[in-house]
C-alpha positions as CSV (number, residue, x, y, z in Angstrom):
1,M,0.0,0.0,0.0
2,I,2.9,2.4,0.7
3,D,4.0,2.2,-2.9
4,S,0.5,3.2,-4.0
5,I,0.5,6.2,-1.8
6,L,4.0,7.3,-2.7
7,S,3.3,7.0,-6.4
8,R,0.5,9.6,-6.0
9,L,2.7,12.2,-4.4
10,E,5.2,14.7,-5.8
11,K,8.8,15.3,-4.8
12,V,9.1,12.2,-2.7
13,K,12.4,11.8,-0.9
14,G,13.6,9.4,1.7
15,G,13.4,5.7,2.2
16,R,13.6,2.8,4.7
17,G,10.2,3.6,6.1
18,R,10.5,7.4,6.2
19,W,9.7,9.9,3.4
20,T,8.8,13.5,2.8
21,A,6.7,14.8,-0.1
22,C,4.7,17.8,-1.2
23,C,1.2,17.7,0.4
24,P,-1.4,17.1,-2.3
25,H,-4.1,19.0,-0.4
26,H,-2.6,22.5,-0.5
27,Q,-0.4,24.3,-2.9
28,D,2.8,22.9,-1.7
29,K,6.0,23.8,-3.6
30,S,8.4,22.2,-1.1
31,P,7.8,19.0,0.9
32,S,5.8,19.5,4.0
33,L,4.3,16.1,4.3
34,A,6.0,13.5,6.4
35,I,5.2,9.8,5.7
36,R,6.2,6.8,7.9
37,L,5.7,3.1,7.5
38,V,5.7,1.5,11.0
39,E,6.6,-2.1,11.8
40,D,3.0,-3.2,12.1
41,G,2.2,-2.0,8.6
42,R,0.4,1.3,9.5
43,I,1.2,4.3,7.4
44,L,1.5,7.6,9.3
45,L,1.1,11.0,7.7
46,H,1.6,14.5,9.0
47,C,1.3,17.7,7.0
48,F,3.3,20.5,8.6
49,G,1.2,22.9,6.6
50,G,-1.8,22.0,8.7
51,C,-3.8,19.7,6.5
52,S,-5.6,16.9,8.2
53,V,-4.9,13.3,7.4
54,D,-8.4,13.0,5.9
55,E,-7.7,15.9,3.6
56,V,-4.4,14.5,2.5
57,V,-5.6,11.0,1.7
58,G,-8.8,12.3,0.1
59,S,-6.7,14.5,-2.2
60,I,-5.1,11.3,-3.6
61,G,-8.3,9.4,-4.0
62,M,-7.8,7.2,-0.9
63,S,-9.3,7.0,2.6
64,I,-8.0,6.7,6.1
65,N,-8.6,2.9,6.0
66,D,-5.9,2.7,3.3
67,L,-3.3,3.6,5.9
68,F,-3.9,0.5,7.9
69,P,-3.0,-3.1,7.0
70,P,-6.0,-5.5,6.5
71,S,-7.2,-6.8,9.8
72,D,-10.1,-8.8,11.2
73,I,-9.7,-7.2,14.6
74,G,-12.3,-4.5,15.2
75,P,-12.0,-0.8,14.5
76,K,-8.7,1.0,14.0
77,P,-7.5,3.2,16.8
78,A,-6.9,6.9,16.3
79,V,-3.1,7.3,16.4
80,K,-1.0,10.4,16.6
81,P,1.9,10.1,14.1
82,A,5.1,9.3,15.9
83,F,7.8,10.9,13.8
84,F,11.5,10.7,14.8
85,A,13.6,13.7,15.5
86,N,15.3,13.2,12.1
87,D,12.0,13.8,10.3
88,L,11.4,17.0,12.3
89,L,14.9,18.2,11.9
90,R,14.8,17.6,8.1
91,I,11.8,19.9,7.9
92,I,13.3,22.5,10.2
93,K,16.6,22.4,8.3
94,F,14.9,23.0,4.9
95,E,12.7,25.8,6.2
96,T,15.6,27.5,8.0
97,T,17.5,27.5,4.7
98,I,14.6,29.3,3.1
99,V,14.6,31.9,5.9
100,S,18.4,32.3,5.7
101,L,18.3,32.9,1.9
102,L,15.6,35.5,2.3
103,A,17.4,37.2,5.2
104,S,20.6,37.3,3.1
105,D,18.6,39.1,0.3
106,V,17.3,41.6,2.9
107,A,20.8,42.2,4.2
108,R,22.0,43.0,0.7
109,G,19.2,45.6,0.4
110,K,16.9,43.6,-1.8
111,K,13.2,44.3,-1.3
112,L,11.3,41.1,-0.8
113,S,8.3,40.4,-3.1
114,E,4.9,39.4,-1.8
115,T,5.7,35.8,-2.9
116,D,9.0,35.9,-0.9
117,L,7.2,37.3,2.2
118,N,4.5,34.6,2.0
119,R,7.2,31.9,1.7
120,A,9.0,33.4,4.7
121,K,5.7,33.3,6.7
122,L,5.1,29.7,5.6
123,A,8.6,28.7,6.6
124,S,8.1,30.3,10.0
125,E,4.8,28.4,10.5
126,R,6.4,25.1,9.5
127,I,9.4,25.6,11.9
128,F,7.0,26.4,14.8
129,E,4.7,23.5,13.9
130,A,7.7,21.1,13.9
131,A,9.0,22.4,17.2
132,N,5.5,22.2,18.8
133,Y,5.1,18.7,17.5
134,A,8.3,17.7,19.2
135,N,7.2,19.5,22.4
136,V,10.2,21.7,22.3
């Protein structure tokens, strides 16, 4: 099932059970979706842009049930994604690079465009979301 999900996403990077990709639900130009395949076969998703799991899977024509391995044992529990520090640090590293590049432009006297300002705001939101997720 993981291959089916990954094939429907853009800019997929990673491997060995952990990936990042562009979120299919919002206009994502840089990866903000974290994907994990855990040992019991569940697929965990978290959009650092704020999209719900329902919105993400719905955008690729799937449902929440597709994130769980087939089982004859009752209803699936609601699970908060458990991402490792590496996943969070990868997002933070990427977004701080964006902020650093924009800050460098400002330091050189360049006036930031509306697009640049919006990207800086998005980077800031993603950094704080990742830090809050990690309870930092």
